[in-house]
C-alpha positions in Angstrom: -1.1 14.2 37.6 -1.6 11.5 34.9 1.0 13.2 32.6 3.4 13.6 35.5 3.2 9.8 36.2 3.7 9.0 32.6 6.7 11.3 32.5 8.3 9.6 35.6 7.8 6.2 33.8 9.6 7.5 30.7 12.4 8.9 32.8 12.7 5.6 34.6 13.0 3.7 31.3 15.6 6.2 30.0 17.7 5.8 33.2 17.4 2.0 32.9 18.5 2.0 29.2 21.4 4.3 30.0 22.6 2.0 32.8 22.1 -1.1 30.7 24.2 0.4 27.9 26.9 1.7 30.0 27.4 -1.2 32.4 26.3 -4.3 30.4 29.3 -6.7 30.0 31.7 -4.1 31.1 33.8 -6.8 32.7 35.9 -4.5 34.8 37.2 -2.6 31.8 36.5 0.8 33.3 39.5 2.7 32.0 38.8 2.1 28.3 35.2 1.0 27.8 33.4 3.1 30.4 34.5 6.6 29.2 33.8 5.7 25.6 30.3 4.4 26.4 29.6 7.5 28.5 30.6 9.8 25.7 28.3 7.8 23.3 25.4 8.2 25.7 26.1 11.9 26.0 26.2 12.3 22.2 23.0 10.4 21.8 21.3 12.5 24.5 22.3 15.8 23.0 21.3 14.7 19.5 18.0 13.3 20.7 17.1 16.5 22.7 18.0 18.8 19.8 16.0 16.8 17.2 13.0 16.3 19.5 12.8 20.0 20.5 13.3 21.3 16.9 10.7 18.9 15.5 7.9 19.7 18.0 8.5 23.4 17.5 8.6 23.1 13.7 5.4 21.1 13.7 3.7 23.7 15.9 4.7 26.5 13.5 3.6 24.6 10.4 0.5 23.1 12.1 1.4 19.8 10.5 2.5 16.7 12.4 4.1 14.9 9.5 6.7 17.5 8.7 10.2 17.7 10.1 12.9 20.5 9.9 14.7 18.4 7.3 12.1 19.5 4.8 13.9 22.9 4.8 16.9 21.3 3.1 19.5 21.4 6.0 20.3 17.7 5.6 20.9 18.1 1.9 23.1 21.2 2.6 25.1 19.2 5.1 25.8 16.4 2.5 26.6 19.0 -0.1 29.2 20.7 2.2 30.9 17.3 2.9 30.8 16.4 -0.8 32.4 19.7 -1.8 35.1 19.3 0.8 36.0 15.8 -0.5 35.6 16.8 -4.1 37.9 19.9 -4.1 40.3 19.2 -1.2 40.3 15.5 -0.8 40.3 13.2 2.3 43.7 14.5 3.4 42.5 18.0 3.7 42.6 19.8 7.1 38.9 20.2 6.8 38.5 16.4 7.0 41.3 15.5 9.3 40.6 18.2 11.9 37.1 17.4 13.2 36.8 20.9 14.8 37.2 22.6 11.5 34.8 20.3 9.8 32.2 20.8 12.6 32.7 24.6 12.5 32.4 24.8 8.7 29.3 22.6 8.6 27.4 24.3 11.4 28.3 27.8 10.2 27.2 27.1 6.6 23.9 25.6 7.7 23.1 28.4 10.2 24.1 31.1 7.6 22.0 29.4 5.0 19.0 29.3 7.4 19.4 33.0 8.3 19.6 34.1 4.7 16.8 31.8 3.7 14.4 33.1 6.3 15.4 36.7 5.9 14.8 36.7 2.2 11.5 34.9 2.4 10.2 37.0 5.2 11.5 40.3 3.8 8.8 41.0 1.2 5.7 41.0 3.4 4.0 38.3 5.3 4.3 35.1 3.2 2.4 32.1 4.3 4.3 29.3 6.0 3.3 26.9 3.3 5.2 29.0 0.8 8.3 28.7 3.0 7.9 25.0 3.1 7.5 24.7 -0.7 10.6 26.8 -1.3 12.5 24.7 1.3 11.6 21.5 -0.4 12.6 22.8 -3.8 16.0 24.1 -2.5 16.6 20.8 -0.7 15.9 18.8 -3.9 18.2 21.1 -5.8 21.0 20.8 -3.3 20.5 17.0 -3.3 20.8 16.9 -7.1 24.1 18.8 -7.0 25.4 16.5 -4.3 24.6 13.4 -6.4 26.2 14.9 -9.5 29.4 15.6 -7.6 29.5 12.2 -6.0 29.3 10.6 -9.5 32.4 12.6 -10.6 34.4 12.2 -7.4 37.3 9.8 -7.1 36.2 6.4 -5.9 38.8 6.3 -3.1 37.6 9.7 -1.9 34.0 8.5 -2.1 34.8 5.7 0.3 35.7 8.3 2.9 32.7 10.4 2.1 30.3 7.5 2.7 30.9 7.7 6.5 29.3 11.2 6.4 26.1 10.0 4.6 24.6 8.1 7.6 24.3 9.0 11.3 26.8 7.2 13.4 27.4 7.2 17.2 30.4 4.9 17.0 32.7 7.5 15.5 31.6 10.6 17.5 34.6 12.6 18.5 34.5 13.4 22.2 36.0 16.8 21.7 33.0 17.9 19.6 30.5 16.9 22.3 31.3 19.8 24.6 30.9 22.7 22.1 27.8 21.0 20.6 26.4 20.6 24.2 27.0 24.2 25.0 25.2 25.4 21.9 22.3 23.0 22.4 21.9 23.9 26.1 21.9 27.6 25.4 19.4 27.2 22.6 17.2 25.0 24.8 17.3 27.6 27.6 16.3 30.4 25.2 13.5 28.4 23.7 12.1 27.3 27.0 11.2 30.9 27.7 8.7 30.8 24.8 6.8 27.6 25.8 3.6 29.4 26.8 3.7 31.3 23.6 4.0 28.1 21.6 0.9 26.8 23.4 -1.0 29.9 22.1 0.6 29.5 18.6 -0.9 26.1 18.2 -4.4 27.7 18.1 -3.6 29.5 14.8 -2.1 32.8 13.6 -5.2 35.0 14.0 -6.1 33.6 17.5 -2.4 34.0 18.7 -2.2 37.6 17.4 -5.5 38.5 19.2 -4.1 37.0 22.4 -1.1 39.2 22.2 1.6 36.9 20.8 4.0 38.5 18.3 3.3 35.7 15.9 5.5 36.6 12.9 8.6 37.5 15.0 8.2 34.4 17.1 7.9 32.2 13.9 11.2 33.6 12.6 13.0 33.1 15.9 11.7 29.6 16.4 12.6 28.6 12.8 16.1 29.9 13.3 16.4 28.2 16.7 15.2 24.9 15.1 17.8 25.3 12.3 20.6 25.9 14.8 19.7 22.7 16.7 19.3 20.6 13.6 22.6 22.0 12.2 24.5 21.1 15.4 23.0 17.6 15.7 23.6 16.8 12.1 27.2 18.1 12.2 27.8 16.0 15.3 26.5 12.6 14.3 25.2 12.9 10.7 21.7 13.2 9.2 18.8 11.3 10.8 15.7 11.9 8.6 12.7 10.4 10.3 13.8 10.3 13.9 12.1 13.6 14.9 8.9 12.5 13.3 8.8 9.4 15.4 9.5 10.8 18.8 7.3 13.9 18.3 4.2 12.0 17.3 4.7 9.4 20.0 4.8 12.2 22.5 1.6 13.6 21.1 -0.2 10.3 21.4 1.3 9.4 24.8 0.6 12.6 26.7 -2.5 14.0 24.8 -2.0 17.6 25.9 -1.5 20.9 24.3 1.3 22.1 26.7 4.6 22.2 24.9 6.6 22.0 28.1 5.3 18.4 28.5 5.3 17.5 24.9 8.9 18.6 24.3 10.2 17.1 27.5 8.4 13.8 26.7 9.8 13.8 23.2 13.3 14.5 24.5 13.1 11.6 27.0 11.6 9.3 24.3 14.5 10.2 22.0 17.0 9.2 24.6 15.2 5.8 25.1 15.1 5.2 21.4 18.7 6.1 20.6 20.3 4.4 23.6 18.1 1.4 23.4 18.5 1.1 19.7 22.3 1.5 19.9 22.4 -1.3 22.5 20.5 -3.6 20.1 22.8 -2.7 17.3 25.9 -3.5 19.3 24.7 -6.5 21.4 22.0 -8.2 19.3 22.9 -7.4 15.7 26.7 -7.4 16.5 27.3 -4.2 14.4 25.8 -5.9 11.3 23.6 -2.8 10.8 23.6 0.8 11.9 21.2 2.7 14.1 20.4 5.2 11.3 19.2 2.3 9.0 16.8 1.0 11.7 15.5 4.5 12.5 14.9 5.3 8.8 13.2 2.0 8.2 10.9 2.4 11.3 10.4 6.1 10.5 9.4 5.4 6.9 6.8 2.8 8.0 5.5 5.2 10.7 5.4 8.0 8.2 3.2 5.9 5.8 1.0 5.0 8.8 0.5 8.7 9.7 -0.3 9.6 6.0 -2.9 6.8 5.9 -4.3 8.0 9.3 -4.6 11.6 8.1 -6.3 10.6 4.9 -8.9 8.5 6.7 -9.6 11.2 9.3 -10.0 13.9 6.5 -12.1 11.5 4.4 
């Protein structure tokens, strides 16, 4: 009952922030401003849900609350793909001009990378999840180094166009991409929702989950692939957001204090909508576009990440 009340409070805040963002200073400009604001809210909602769900699931699998799916190198791969497009084809390429082609190439490459990555690592026996994380961090660092090397060699004029891909932005989201991204996210969310009770058992550990009848290894692979798909779609839609999942997932843990993933994930999703919509309103109305939402998120997330590290070290000490 207490968690239900807290959930209603979060939903009320989310609705209030959405209404504030959509109708604040609209001044009767319904034909132009209202549809654009509505599409921004929809993009922020889809992105927040995808990141929140994938982060909570990923942390359950790894049994670590300071990790996010970005540790697997998907953000680095996204930047490498965009850099390769600008480096070899230029800013006038059809892969840049046509947002559908760019979205399709980015999502397909990240999903295929995740499928091959998990298939190879899980092929030769049951490797520990920490080995998977270690390889993912190494691959991400390697891809990031290649990206930096190519960006140094790229033409300065082309690099100016590439800079828009380096940070998440909700101002330039193409409305045509929202619908395919929304379909993928909704289908992935529906599929993942069927495994909520199994995730509750997985949080007890591998041996306990297997003894209770959970197909642990198969479920880990499925959830990792599902998380990769969600992160791929959200990153291709708005750009990379490094620390956002870390923030909303841990706030959900502290706010609800429960083991039930149905509550934790739903709470993290609603919190993500509050943070993104409220943060974007601050960027537009208070800071007058002098900064971006991704900069604020990365700053707050970096500070929160340091806090979590210090908290973990004190509890372990």
